[in-house]
C-alpha positions in Angstrom: 0.0 0.0 0.0 2.9 2.4 0.7 4.0 2.2 -3.0 0.7 4.0 -3.9 1.9 7.0 -1.8 5.1 7.1 -3.8 3.3 6.7 -7.1 0.9 9.6 -6.0 4.0 11.7 -5.3 5.4 10.9 -8.7 2.2 11.9 -10.4 1.8 15.1 -8.4 5.4 16.1 -9.1 5.1 15.4 -12.8 1.9 17.6 -13.0 3.7 20.4 -11.1 6.6 20.1 -13.6 4.3 20.4 -16.5 3.2 23.8 -15.1 6.7 25.1 -14.3 8.9 23.4 -17.0 12.1 24.0 -15.0 13.1 20.3 -14.6 13.3 20.6 -10.8 10.0 18.8 -10.0 10.8 16.2 -12.7 14.1 15.3 -10.8 12.1 15.1 -7.6 9.6 12.8 -9.3 12.6 10.6 -10.3 13.5 10.4 -6.6 10.0 9.5 -5.7 10.1 6.7 -8.3 13.3 5.5 -6.7 11.5 5.5 -3.3 8.6 3.5 -4.8 11.0 0.9 -6.2 12.8 0.6 -2.9 9.5 0.1 -1.2 8.5 -2.6 -3.7 11.9 -4.3 -2.9 10.7 -4.6 0.7 12.9 -2.1 2.5 11.9 0.0 5.5 10.6 3.6 5.3 13.9 5.2 6.2 15.6 3.4 3.3 12.9 4.6 1.0 13.3 8.2 2.1 17.1 7.9 1.8 16.7 6.5 -1.8 14.3 9.4 -2.6 16.7 12.0 -1.2 19.9 10.6 -2.8 18.3 10.0 -6.2 16.7 13.5 -6.2 20.0 15.2 -5.3 22.0 13.2 -7.9 19.4 14.0 -10.6 19.3 17.7 -9.6 23.0 18.2 -9.8 24.1 15.6 -12.4 21.3 15.3 -14.9 19.3 18.6 -14.7 22.0 21.0 -15.9 22.7 19.0 -19.1 19.0 18.4 -19.7 18.2 22.1 -19.2 20.9 23.1 -21.7 19.6 20.6 -24.2 16.0 21.9 -23.7 17.0 25.5 -24.2 19.0 24.7 -27.4 16.1 22.8 -28.9 13.3 25.1 -27.9 12.4 27.8 -30.5 12.6 31.4 -29.4 9.3 33.2 -29.4 9.5 37.0 -29.5 7.0 38.6 -27.1 5.9 42.1 -26.1 7.8 44.9 -27.7 10.5 42.6 -29.2 7.8 41.0 -31.4 7.0 44.4 -32.9 10.4 45.1 -34.4 10.3 44.7 -38.1 6.5 45.0 -38.4 4.8 47.4 -40.7 2.9 50.4 -39.3 0.8 53.2 -40.8 1.6 56.8 -40.0 -1.4 58.5 -38.3 0.3 61.9 -37.7 3.4 63.0 -39.5 6.5 61.4 -38.0 9.8 63.2 -37.6 12.8 63.0 -35.3 10.8 65.0 -32.7 7.7 62.7 -32.7 4.6 61.6 -34.4 2.1 58.7 -34.2 1.7 55.4 -36.0 -0.8 52.6 -35.9 1.0 49.5 -35.0 -0.6 46.1 -34.4 -4.0 47.7 -33.9 -2.8 50.4 -31.4 -1.6 53.9 -31.8 2.0 54.4 -30.8 4.1 57.5 -30.3 6.8 57.3 -32.9 10.0 58.9 -34.1 11.8 58.7 -37.3 15.0 56.7 -37.4 16.7 59.4 -39.5 16.1 63.1 -40.0 13.2 62.3 -42.4 9.7 63.6 -42.1 7.3 60.8 -42.9 3.9 61.9 -44.0 0.5 60.7 -42.8 -0.9 57.5 -44.4 2.7 56.3 -45.3 3.7 52.8 -44.6 6.7 52.5 -42.2 8.6 49.7 -40.5 9.5 49.5 -36.8 13.3 49.7 -36.5 13.3 49.4 -32.7 11.2 50.0 -29.6 12.6 52.6 -27.2 10.4 52.4 -24.0 7.0 53.3 -25.3 8.2 54.9 -28.5 8.4 53.1 -31.9 11.5 54.2 -33.9 10.4 53.8 -37.5 12.0 53.9 -40.9 10.5 53.9 -44.5 12.6 50.9 -45.5 12.0 47.4 -44.2 14.8 46.1 -42.0 17.5 44.1 -43.7 16.7 40.4 -43.6 12.9 41.0 -43.1 10.8 41.2 -40.0 12.6 40.4 -36.7 16.0 40.7 -38.2 
């Protein structure tokens, strides 16, 4: 019956890992699995807890760093927030110069400045060169290499 507690711990830790994706709870789940195996082998509770602790520590310090590096290398980067707007096309709402202006970008009106000393007229299409705080720095030419270059 004690093996069910270990199995329950494994399942709970795996679910928590799916929510955090940091590989810590997965290593603890490996330790709980080791505790369950030791229980099924007929050892006492203190040996089960020792197997859980030792296995968890070994997995955390020996396996997790390499697994984390592998996961980060093989996970595609997704640009979010302001970084996702760089390279996107916008429409000038109020003339844009080095001093200021407004553009409609991703459905919202942004304060904008010209990348160079150009004055870009209303209704022109521009491209976001970079985001500086809450200001879109725009240019008439698309960024080299396309969006998100």
